[in-house]
C-alpha positions, 0 to 999 in steps of 0.5 A: 508472724507464725506464717513468717517463720514457717515461710522462712523455715519452708525456704531453707529447706527448701535450699538444703535439699537443693544443695544435697541433690547438687552434691549428689549429682557432682558425686555421681558424675565423679564416680562416672569419671573414676568408672570409665575404662582406660586402655591397659598398657601392653607389649605386643609385636607383629607376626612373623612370616618367613621360610623357617627349619622345623625343629623338633625338641625332646626332653632326653637323659644321658646314659652310659653306652655300657655300665655294669656292677661289678661282682665277686666271683669268689668269697673272700677278703679283699687284699688289694685296691688298684685304683681311686674313685672316678679314675679311668681305667681299660679293659683287662686293668686289675682293680682288686685282689682277693685273699688267694691262699684258700684258692691257691691250695685247692689248686695245688690239690686239684692238680695233685689229684689230676696226676694220680688219675692220670697215673692211674689211667696210664695203669689201666690202659697197658693192663687193658692192652695186655689183657686184650692180646692174652684173650686173643691168644686164648690165655685169659677169660673174656671176663678178665679181658672185660675187667680190665677194658671197664677199669681202663674206661673209668680212669678215663672217666675219673681223669675228664672228672680231675681235669674238670675240677683243676680247670674250676680251681683254676677259675677261682684262682683267677677270679681272685685278681678282679679286672676291669671288663671293659674301658671307663670309668670307676665309681667313685664309692667302692669296696676297700682292702679289708672288706669281705666280699662273698661270690655273686653277692658283694658289689666291689665297684661299678663301672661305666663306658661314658665315651661315646654316650647315649641321650635316651628319649622319646618321639610321638609317632607322627613326629617319627613318621616326619623324621624318618621321611626327611632322613629317607630324602636324603636331609639325614634328620635322624643322623644329625642331631643337636644336644642342648644342655641343661644350662642352655649351651649347645653341645658342640658335637653331632649325634645319630640315632643308634637305638630305636625300640621295637614298638610303640609304648602302650601307655604313652604312645610314644617310641623310645629312642637312644641317639649317640653322641661322642664324648672325648671330653667327658663333658656329658655324665650318666644322668644328666638331662639334655634337650635333643633337637632333630631338624625335620625340614623347611617350612616355607612361609611359615607363620610365627609368633612368641611363646610368651604369647600364647595363652592356654585355656581348657587345652586349647591355645589362644593369642590376643590380636589388636585391632584397628580400634586398639581393641583385643580378639582372643583367636584360637590357634594350632600351634606346631613344634617351637623355633627358638623362643617362638612358635609355629602358627599351624592355623589360626593366624593370617600373618599379618596380625599384631599379638599382644606379648606381655600383659596378656594377664591384665586383659580379656576379650574385648579390652581396650590397649595402649600398645608398646611395639616390640621386636624379635631381639627383645624376646631374649631379655627373659620372661621376668618382664612378661611377669612383671606385667601380669 
């Protein structure tokens, strides 16, 4: 009987062991099925190959062609203000008046002193002439004549001194009327009537000429040489500049290079350039940011890829190229200038590849992908879709 029991228990244990083994085998197979890699959905695009204008883009800032702080040249209380902040003024227009009473008195005093000096000179001149004739007739000594001549010369010097004082008084008097040094626009932060101005120190207002304006930007040496060659060859790359504003709109007037710095910057290795743009509608304001674009010729059969397809790693640029087996390969590329939402590829691609545009953050070398083709027009939808994919 005990053997029967032992035999029954042994069979049950064997059955239980087999059941556990089967369950583990099934679970292992399920895990293997779950771990099997699946193709990642990405958006791809055929590399573009076509003749392309090479456009160089530079970030710049708008500056006034003329700008200055208008300081009081005399000391006194401001008695008049004849403009509003932001007004357009013309050269010579009266902007401020400063209390004239002290300067008017100084002017009258200088005029009176000059009149006295001139009268003294006239009297001394007559004495010198008379004593010179008397000396010629041996009527007076040479010392008497010399004294008369010396007094005449001193009186003449006194007249010159008083004339200088009068001129200074007239200048101070004229400076009590502050005028615009050039045509332009006035700042909104200006001194008001009743404030006290100190000569050479008090800033009354600021004025700037914003038609035309400068857009200041920096350019690397190789690109400057390229654009200079294009300009010399009749391409007018430096005389046909386009400005793109911060809202993405293109300014409707062309610009040209007006000033080029004397040399390259020691710190950045770039050259500072100022381009002038007509600004009759005052759309461009000092301090605004703008992109300056210059065309440096036509690249024949240029290879172009979307900017969103380019990945940067360790200061190198890569794209994911989809192979015939739907697996991706990372290829290092050398980029040229941007053309809209595309980059010119100088090296690394043949022009017949298909690259991953959206979803690059979800794949790596050798990943299998499920490609969803897109067109160049789809690039205008922005980068939100790409961010969602990543």
